[in-house]
C-alpha positions as CSV (number, residue, x, y, z in Angstrom):
1,X,0.0,0.0,0.0
2,X,2.9,2.3,0.7
3,X,4.3,1.9,-2.8
4,X,1.3,3.7,-4.4
5,X,2.0,7.2,-3.0
6,X,5.7,6.8,-3.8
7,X,4.9,5.8,-7.4
8,X,2.6,8.8,-7.7
9,X,5.4,11.0,-6.4
10,X,7.9,9.6,-8.9
11,X,5.4,10.1,-11.8
12,X,4.8,13.7,-10.8
13,X,8.6,14.3,-10.6
14,X,9.1,12.8,-14.0
15,X,6.3,14.8,-15.5
16,X,7.6,18.0,-14.0
17,X,11.1,17.2,-15.4
18,X,9.7,16.5,-18.8
19,X,7.8,19.8,-18.8
20,X,10.9,21.8,-17.8
21,X,12.9,20.0,-20.5
22,X,10.3,20.9,-23.1
23,X,10.2,24.5,-22.0
24,X,14.0,24.8,-22.1
25,X,14.1,23.5,-25.7
26,X,11.2,25.9,-26.7
27,X,10.8,26.8,-29.5
28,X,11.8,23.8,-31.5
29,X,9.5,24.4,-34.5
30,X,7.3,27.1,-36.2
31,X,5.1,29.1,-33.9
32,X,1.6,30.1,-35.3
33,X,-0.2,33.2,-34.1
34,X,-3.9,33.4,-34.8
35,X,-5.2,36.9,-35.5
36,X,-9.0,36.5,-35.3
37,X,-9.6,39.5,-37.5
38,X,-9.1,40.4,-41.2
39,X,-5.7,41.5,-42.5
40,X,-4.9,45.2,-42.3
41,X,-6.6,46.0,-39.0
42,X,-5.0,47.1,-35.7
43,X,-4.5,43.6,-34.4
44,X,-2.9,42.4,-37.6
45,X,-0.7,45.5,-37.8
46,X,0.7,45.0,-34.2
47,X,1.2,41.3,-34.7
48,X,3.1,41.6,-37.9
49,X,5.3,44.3,-36.5
50,X,6.3,41.9,-33.6
51,X,6.4,38.6,-35.5
52,X,9.5,39.4,-37.6
53,X,11.5,40.7,-34.7
54,X,10.5,37.7,-32.6
55,X,11.4,35.3,-35.5
56,X,14.9,36.8,-35.6
57,X,15.3,36.6,-31.8
58,X,13.9,33.2,-31.2
59,X,15.4,31.4,-34.1
60,X,12.2,29.9,-35.3
61,X,9.7,31.0,-37.9
62,X,6.6,32.8,-36.6
63,X,3.6,32.5,-38.9
64,X,0.5,34.7,-38.7
65,X,-2.9,33.2,-39.6
66,X,-5.9,35.5,-40.0
67,X,-9.1,33.7,-39.0
68,X,-11.7,36.4,-39.0
69,X,-15.4,36.0,-38.1
70,X,-18.0,36.4,-35.3
71,X,-16.2,39.4,-33.7
72,X,-13.0,37.3,-33.1
73,X,-14.8,34.2,-31.7
74,X,-13.8,31.8,-34.5
75,X,-10.1,32.4,-34.2
76,X,-10.2,32.6,-30.4
77,X,-11.9,29.2,-30.2
78,X,-9.0,27.6,-32.2
79,X,-6.5,28.7,-29.6
80,X,-8.7,27.9,-26.6
81,X,-8.9,24.3,-27.7
82,X,-5.2,23.9,-28.9
83,X,-2.5,22.0,-27.2
84,X,-0.8,24.0,-24.4
85,X,2.7,23.8,-25.9
86,X,3.3,27.3,-27.0
87,X,3.1,26.7,-30.7
88,X,-0.4,28.1,-31.3
89,X,-1.0,31.5,-29.8
90,X,-3.7,34.2,-30.0
91,X,-3.3,37.9,-30.6
92,X,-6.6,39.5,-29.5
93,X,-8.1,42.7,-28.3
94,X,-10.4,43.7,-25.4
95,X,-13.2,42.1,-27.4
96,X,-12.1,39.1,-25.4
97,X,-13.6,40.8,-22.3
98,X,-16.6,42.2,-24.2
99,X,-17.8,39.1,-26.1
100,X,-18.9,37.1,-23.0
101,X,-21.7,39.6,-22.4
102,X,-22.9,39.6,-26.0
103,X,-22.5,36.0,-27.2
104,X,-22.8,32.4,-26.1
105,X,-19.2,31.5,-26.4
106,X,-17.7,28.0,-27.2
107,X,-14.9,28.7,-24.7
108,X,-14.4,30.2,-21.2
109,X,-12.6,33.5,-21.4
110,X,-11.0,33.2,-17.9
111,X,-10.4,29.5,-17.8
112,X,-9.3,28.5,-21.3
113,X,-6.4,31.0,-21.7
114,X,-3.3,32.1,-19.9
115,X,-2.4,35.8,-20.6
116,X,1.2,36.5,-21.8
117,X,1.2,40.3,-22.1
118,X,-0.6,43.3,-23.4
119,X,1.4,44.2,-26.5
120,X,0.0,47.7,-27.3
121,X,-2.9,50.0,-26.6
122,X,-4.7,52.6,-28.6
123,X,-7.1,55.4,-27.8
124,X,-10.2,56.5,-29.7
125,X,-11.0,60.0,-30.7
126,X,-14.4,61.7,-30.1
127,X,-15.2,63.8,-33.1
128,X,-18.2,65.8,-34.2
129,X,-19.5,67.2,-37.5
130,X,-18.4,70.9,-37.6
131,X,-22.0,72.0,-38.0
132,X,-22.7,71.1,-34.4
133,X,-22.2,74.3,-32.4
134,X,-20.0,73.0,-29.7
135,X,-16.2,73.1,-29.2
136,X,-15.6,71.0,-26.1
137,X,-16.9,67.9,-24.3
138,X,-18.5,70.1,-21.7
139,X,-20.4,72.0,-24.4
140,X,-21.4,68.8,-26.1
141,X,-22.9,67.5,-22.8
142,X,-24.8,70.7,-22.2
143,X,-26.1,70.7,-25.8
144,X,-27.3,67.1,-25.5
145,X,-29.0,67.7,-22.2
146,X,-30.9,70.5,-23.6
147,X,-32.0,68.3,-26.6
148,X,-32.5,64.8,-25.2
149,X,-32.7,62.1,-27.9
150,X,-32.1,64.5,-30.8
151,X,-28.4,63.9,-31.5
152,X,-27.3,60.9,-33.5
153,X,-24.0,59.0,-33.1
154,X,-22.5,56.5,-35.5
155,X,-20.8,53.3,-34.4
156,X,-19.0,50.6,-36.4
157,X,-21.0,47.7,-35.0
158,X,-22.8,46.6,-31.9
159,X,-20.4,45.8,-29.1
160,X,-17.5,47.4,-30.8
161,X,-15.3,50.0,-28.9
162,X,-16.9,52.9,-30.8
163,X,-20.4,51.7,-29.6
164,X,-19.3,51.0,-26.0
165,X,-17.5,54.4,-25.8
166,X,-20.8,56.1,-26.9
167,X,-22.8,54.1,-24.3
168,X,-20.3,54.9,-21.5
169,X,-20.4,58.6,-22.4
170,X,-24.2,58.5,-22.2
171,X,-24.2,56.8,-18.9
172,X,-21.5,58.9,-17.2
173,X,-22.8,62.2,-18.6
174,X,-26.4,61.3,-18.0
175,X,-27.4,62.3,-21.6
176,X,-29.3,60.6,-24.3
177,X,-28.8,60.3,-28.0
178,X,-29.4,57.7,-30.7
179,X,-26.6,55.4,-31.7
180,X,-26.8,54.2,-35.3
181,X,-25.0,51.0,-36.1
182,X,-22.9,50.6,-39.3
183,X,-21.2,47.7,-40.9
184,X,-17.7,48.9,-40.4
185,X,-15.7,52.0,-39.7
186,X,-15.6,53.3,-43.2
187,X,-19.4,53.7,-43.6
188,X,-19.6,55.1,-40.0
189,X,-17.1,57.9,-40.7
190,X,-18.4,58.6,-44.2
191,X,-21.8,59.5,-42.7
192,X,-20.2,61.5,-39.9
193,X,-18.2,63.5,-42.4
194,X,-21.3,63.9,-44.5
195,X,-23.3,65.3,-41.6
196,X,-25.8,62.5,-41.6
197,X,-24.9,61.8,-37.9
198,X,-23.3,64.3,-35.5
199,X,-20.7,62.5,-33.4
200,X,-18.7,59.3,-33.2
201,X,-15.8,57.6,-31.5
202,X,-13.2,56.0,-33.7
203,X,-9.5,55.3,-34.0
204,X,-7.0,58.2,-34.0
205,X,-5.4,57.1,-37.3
206,X,-8.9,56.8,-38.9
207,X,-10.2,60.2,-37.8
208,X,-7.2,62.5,-37.9
209,X,-7.1,63.0,-41.7
210,X,-10.8,64.1,-41.5
211,X,-10.0,66.4,-38.6
212,X,-7.0,67.9,-40.3
213,X,-9.0,68.5,-43.5
214,X,-11.6,70.4,-41.5
215,X,-14.4,67.9,-42.2
216,X,-14.6,66.9,-38.5
217,X,-13.8,68.6,-35.2
218,X,-12.0,66.6,-32.5
219,X,-13.3,67.1,-29.0
220,X,-11.5,64.5,-26.9
221,X,-9.6,61.3,-26.6
222,X,-10.8,58.2,-24.8
223,X,-7.6,57.5,-22.8
224,X,-7.3,58.7,-19.2
225,X,-4.7,61.2,-20.2
226,X,-3.9,63.2,-23.2
227,X,-2.2,61.4,-26.1
228,X,1.4,62.4,-26.7
229,X,0.8,63.1,-30.4
230,X,-2.4,65.0,-29.7
231,X,-1.6,67.3,-26.8
232,X,-4.0,70.0,-28.0
233,X,-6.9,67.5,-27.7
234,X,-8.0,67.0,-24.1
235,X,-9.0,63.7,-22.7
236,X,-12.7,63.2,-22.2
237,X,-11.8,62.3,-18.6
238,X,-10.8,65.9,-18.0
239,X,-14.5,66.7,-18.1
240,X,-15.8,63.3,-17.0
241,X,-13.3,61.9,-14.4
242,X,-13.1,58.1,-14.7
243,X,-14.0,58.0,-18.4
244,X,-11.6,55.7,-20.2
245,X,-11.9,53.4,-23.1
246,X,-8.7,51.9,-24.4
247,X,-8.4,49.3,-27.1
248,X,-5.7,46.9,-26.0
249,X,-4.0,44.2,-28.0
250,X,-2.7,41.2,-26.2
251,X,-1.1,37.8,-26.6
252,X,-2.8,34.8,-25.1
253,X,-1.8,31.1,-24.9
254,X,-4.0,28.1,-24.2
255,X,-4.6,27.3,-20.6
256,X,-2.0,25.0,-18.9
257,X,0.8,26.3,-21.1
258,X,3.9,25.8,-19.0
259,X,4.9,28.9,-17.0
260,X,8.5,28.7,-18.4
261,X,7.1,29.1,-22.0
262,X,4.8,32.0,-21.0
263,X,7.8,33.7,-19.4
264,X,9.9,33.2,-22.5
265,X,7.2,34.6,-24.8
266,X,6.7,37.6,-22.5
267,X,10.5,38.3,-22.4
268,X,10.7,38.1,-26.2
269,X,7.8,40.4,-26.8
270,X,9.2,43.0,-24.3
271,X,12.5,42.8,-26.0
272,X,10.9,43.4,-29.4
273,X,8.8,46.3,-28.0
274,X,11.9,48.0,-26.6
275,X,13.4,48.4,-30.1
276,X,13.4,51.9,-31.4
277,X,12.1,50.9,-34.8
278,X,9.1,49.1,-33.3
279,X,8.4,52.1,-31.0
280,X,8.5,54.5,-34.0
281,X,6.3,52.2,-36.1
282,X,3.6,52.0,-33.3
283,X,3.8,55.7,-32.4
284,X,3.2,56.8,-36.0
285,X,0.1,54.6,-36.2
286,X,-1.5,55.8,-32.9
287,X,-0.4,52.8,-30.7
288,X,1.4,52.8,-27.4
289,X,3.8,49.9,-26.7
290,X,2.8,47.6,-23.9
291,X,4.8,44.8,-22.2
292,X,3.1,44.3,-18.8
293,X,3.6,41.1,-16.9
294,X,1.3,38.1,-17.3
295,X,-0.2,38.7,-13.8
296,X,-0.8,42.3,-14.5
297,X,-2.5,41.5,-17.8
298,X,-4.7,39.0,-16.0
299,X,-5.9,41.7,-13.7
300,X,-6.6,44.1,-16.7
301,X,-8.8,41.4,-18.3
302,X,-10.7,40.7,-15.1
303,X,-11.3,44.5,-14.6
304,X,-12.5,44.8,-18.2
305,X,-14.9,41.8,-17.8
306,X,-16.5,43.5,-14.8
307,X,-16.6,46.9,-16.4
308,X,-18.2,45.9,-19.7
309,X,-20.7,43.6,-18.1
310,X,-22.1,46.6,-16.2
311,X,-22.1,48.9,-19.3
312,X,-23.6,46.3,-21.6
313,X,-26.3,45.2,-19.2
314,X,-27.2,48.8,-18.2
315,X,-27.5,49.8,-21.9
316,X,-29.4,46.5,-22.7
317,X,-27.1,45.9,-25.7
318,X,-28.0,42.9,-27.8
319,X,-26.4,41.7,-31.0
320,X,-28.5,40.4,-33.8
């Protein structure tokens, strides 16, 4: 009877040794990163910037696979159900913390992944059509309060950051306006520039050409503080303390991926993000480099899950 516990102990030691040996030899083959969105978007841009530098540093090819569909769910499921060996990874956004409150998911966001790091963040810009007689967030709130339900805002899809930013502004400022859903950012901004809707949140790179040409007026950014490249544009939080909507991009691995592999991946990403060429590349496209620890990233995801649950339920957001 005494042999059984000893046998179990020996097996555990052997398994642990095998896991450590595997982690020390990692990577021994090509690493695949799933981007659950179409090529050319923010997630794809950040991933491709990092992949080449990580390939050079790690000595193994890193291949990016775009698996778009269902607001990132299709690609995310592939990684959630993959072997936890570090060879299939996910580069995702905070849609990971939003989707649980909008869809019935084929995976558990908190249990089926282990966070590696937040690779980058990006703010949105609140812009209005110049025919709207306001020049600040404070004036916009006063204008909307005097005309409840009369303003219209465009959003690039239900549950997208542009939509949730608009809902959060409504809730925090205690104002009301209609939010019109569009199939993508392009159509949303085209109608904003055309004066068919009066305001919208969208990415800084997408909005700035329209602001610079005078077709739109920038009122504020969605980050907690002013954006380095837009110091003349105040943060919405300067008027509404606590307002913050940041799109983050982050690397996830399947649950039970050995800690040694997660640590190696984190170190390689931080090394790549520290390069001046990567920093310049991200800065010019409206991103800010990340690199926080896996534990810190876990806390960000948990906080986002709680926050967006509250906003989505209060706004009664439903996807068709």
